[in-house]
C-alpha positions, 0 to 999 in steps of 0.5 A, spaced: 373 554 120 365 555 121 363 552 128 360 545 129 353 548 128 354 551 121 351 545 117 345 544 121 341 548 115 334 552 117 334 549 124 335 556 128 331 554 134 334 547 135 341 550 134 339 555 140 337 550 145 343 546 143 348 552 144 345 553 151 345 546 153 353 545 151 354 552 155 350 549 161 354 542 160 361 546 160 359 550 167 357 543 170 365 541 169 367 547 171 363 547 177 365 540 179 373 542 178 372 548 182 369 543 188 374 538 187 380 543 188 376 546 194 376 540 197 383 539 196 385 546 198 387 546 206 383 551 210 387 557 212 387 560 219 380 562 221 377 558 215 371 554 217 367 548 213 362 551 208 365 558 208 365 561 201 359 564 197 354 559 194 354 560 186 354 556 180 361 555 175 360 562 172 359 566 179 352 567 179 349 566 186 344 561 187 345 558 180 344 551 177 350 550 173 347 544 170 340 548 168 339 546 160 343 540 160 340 533 161 343 526 160 339 523 154 336 527 148 332 525 142 333 528 135 326 528 131 325 530 124 323 528 117 329 525 113 334 530 111 332 535 116 339 533 119 338 529 125 344 526 125 348 532 123 345 535 130 347 530 134 354 530 132 354 537 132 352 537 139 357 532 141 362 536 138 360 542 143 360 538 149 367 536 147 369 543 145 374 546 150 370 552 150 364 549 151 361 553 145 362 548 139 368 553 136 370 548 130 377 550 132 379 546 138 381 538 138 375 536 141 371 539 136 375 537 130 376 530 132 368 529 134 366 532 127 372 527 124 369 521 127 375 520 131 374 522 138 375 517 143 369 519 148 364 519 142 361 513 139 357 513 133 352 507 132 350 507 125 345 500 123 348 497 118 342 492 117 335 492 118 335 493 126 340 494 132 341 488 136 341 487 144 348 484 143 351 491 140 347 495 145 349 491 151 357 492 149 355 499 147 352 501 154 358 497 158 363 502 154 359 508 155 360 507 163 367 508 163 370 515 165 371 519 159 379 519 157 379 527 155 376 529 162 369 531 159 363 527 157 362 520 154 357 521 148 353 515 145 350 517 138 345 512 136 342 514 129 336 511 127 334 509 134 327 507 131 331 500 129 332 498 136 329 491 137 325 491 143 331 487 147 336 493 145 331 498 147 330 495 154 338 495 155 338 502 153 333 504 157 336 501 163 342 505 162 338 511 161 334 510 167 341 510 171 346 514 167 353 514 169 355 521 171 359 523 165 355 520 160 350 523 155 346 519 150 343 522 143 338 518 139 336 520 132 329 518 130 323 520 125 318 522 131 317 520 138 311 516 136 311 509 140 312 505 133 319 509 133 321 510 140 318 507 146 314 511 151 319 509 157 325 511 153 321 518 151 319 520 158 327 520 160 329 524 154 329 531 152 326 532 145 329 537 140 324 537 134 327 539 127 323 541 121 324 540 114 329 546 111 326 550 106 329 549 099 332 556 099 337 554 105 339 548 102 341 551 096 345 556 100 349 551 103 350 547 097 353 554 094 357 556 100 360 549 102 360 545 096 361 550 091 355 548 086 353 553 081 347 557 084 342 555 079 344 547 080 343 548 087 336 551 087 334 546 082 337 540 086 334 543 093 327 543 090 328 536 087 330 533 094 324 536 097 329 539 103 333 533 104 340 536 104 344 530 103 340 528 097 340 535 094 348 534 094 348 528 091 343 530 085 347 536 084 354 532 084 352 525 081 350 524 074 348 517 076 343 520 081 340 524 076 339 519 071 336 514 076 331 520 078 329 521 071 328 514 070 323 514 076 320 520 073 319 517 067 314 511 070 308 515 069 309 515 062 310 508 061 304 505 065 300 504 059 297 497 061 297 491 066 304 488 063 307 495 062 305 496 070 309 490 072 315 491 067 315 498 071 315 495 077 321 490 075 325 496 073 324 500 079 326 494 084 332 492 079 335 499 079 334 499 087 338 493 087 343 495 083 344 502 086 345 498 093 350 493 090 354 498 088 354 502 094 356 496 099 360 492 094 367 496 096 365 495 103 363 488 103 370 486 099 374 490 104 371 487 110 372 480 108 379 481 106 380 484 113 377 478 116 380 473 112 387 476 113 386 476 121 384 469 120 390 467 117 388 466 110 394 466 105 399 464 110 404 458 109 406 457 116 404 450 120 397 450 121 395 456 117 390 451 113 387 448 119 386 455 122 382 458 116 378 452 115 376 453 122 374 460 121 368 458 117 363 460 122 366 467 123 365 468 115 358 466 115 357 471 120 360 476 116 356 474 110 349 474 114 351 482 117 353 484 109 346 481 107 342 485 112 346 491 110 345 490 103 337 489 104 337 495 108 341 499 102 336 496 097 330 499 101 333 506 102 334 506 095 327 504 093 325 509 098 328 515 095 325 513 088 318 513 091 319 519 094 321 522 087 315 519 085 310 522 090 313 529 089 311 528 081 304 526 083 304 531 089 305 536 083 300 534 079 295 535 085 297 542 086 296 543 079 289 540 079 287 544 084 291 551 081 294 552 088 299 557 088 305 553 090 311 551 086 312 544 083 317 540 086 320 537 080 320 543 075 323 539 069 317 535 069 312 540 070 309 540 063 308 532 064 305 533 071 300 538 068 298 534 063 297 528 068 293 533 072 288 535 066 287 528 065 286 525 072 283 531 076 285 533 083 281 526 086 285 522 081 292 525 082 290 524 090 289 517 089 295 516 086 299 520 091 296 516 096 298 509 093 305 511 093 305 513 100 301 506 102 307 503 098 312 506 102 308 504 109 308 497 106 315 496 105 317 499 112 312 494 115 316 489 112 312 487 106 316 484 100 318 490 096 316 487 089 309 485 092 308 492 094 311 496 088 307 491 083 301 493 087 302 500 087 304 500 079 297 497 078 293 502 082 297 508 079 295 505 072 288 504 074 287 510 078 
């Protein structure tokens, strides 16, 4: 079995940093255990307090066993760079019995499987992470590790922390428990993503967009995908490992991509622009609904069962009637998750569309750069000849502006309709 960092594609420098930190963290534990054992050992004849050679856990005189390790980390990088993969792999290395992230021991195995008792993963289901959830998490993280190593808290999409939630997390980072490590994932360290005060107390691990060749190699090695399909998917996904895997394995994902890349041909007038916007929004809604439907049904069924639904005993009907508030809260959370899923699906479509106009711009400039979408290169070339470089750039900027508007909570339909009109007018 490969070690825990094997799936972190194209991030050699970051992996080296994390390996050093994991080794330092293991040294801290050995050093602490040695000190505890020394304190419990009765002094022999002639021994005096303070006898012994100073040194770190590995026997290096005067060394600091914690050098390279800290209690709070931020993993930054573009979508698909592997922020959450890096955080989970580092958590496994911290729980590794050998301190290396071997991938073989129970600590590595349970962490990577998501079942380790001392590793908590926070994945926002809705548009934000609230203060109540964060306070509960911080309280649990302050407990002593059951396995004797570290309590690890992984917060995916830390840029979705509300201001109050960020303040609750900041207090924990400022005064951390001795065996707790916080791992935050965010697009960048810009104040819009992570507050300046949290950033100042964390060590940053920057990740880059992995090259398409590295993504293709992983798809072939790990997922058994044919080399030609892997190369196409890696290029089309623009370095996003998860999306490349979906494109390579899911026919529906390929159909959705083809529909998005057909948009430029459909923009023949104002009416066609509005029709294209509606089709894009409806496709994103359908994809999101399909992705959350099963989880929604399972959650509702579990809650109703817990509240006594289907029971025939005395008072069962009254109990379920009194549970309306809890069911309403569940529906609210599920609606928020569906909204997030819709926006994520729409953003994937916009990234594909941006890739098309990027190809047109590259061809208009005759730059020696490979196209993102090789299967629509002819259409992009025709667009480049029709629009020239300036027109292609304006259209690319319109797609990027639409993404930014949706991220700023503009209604997706309004933002997409505005974008389509700009793409048609140029």
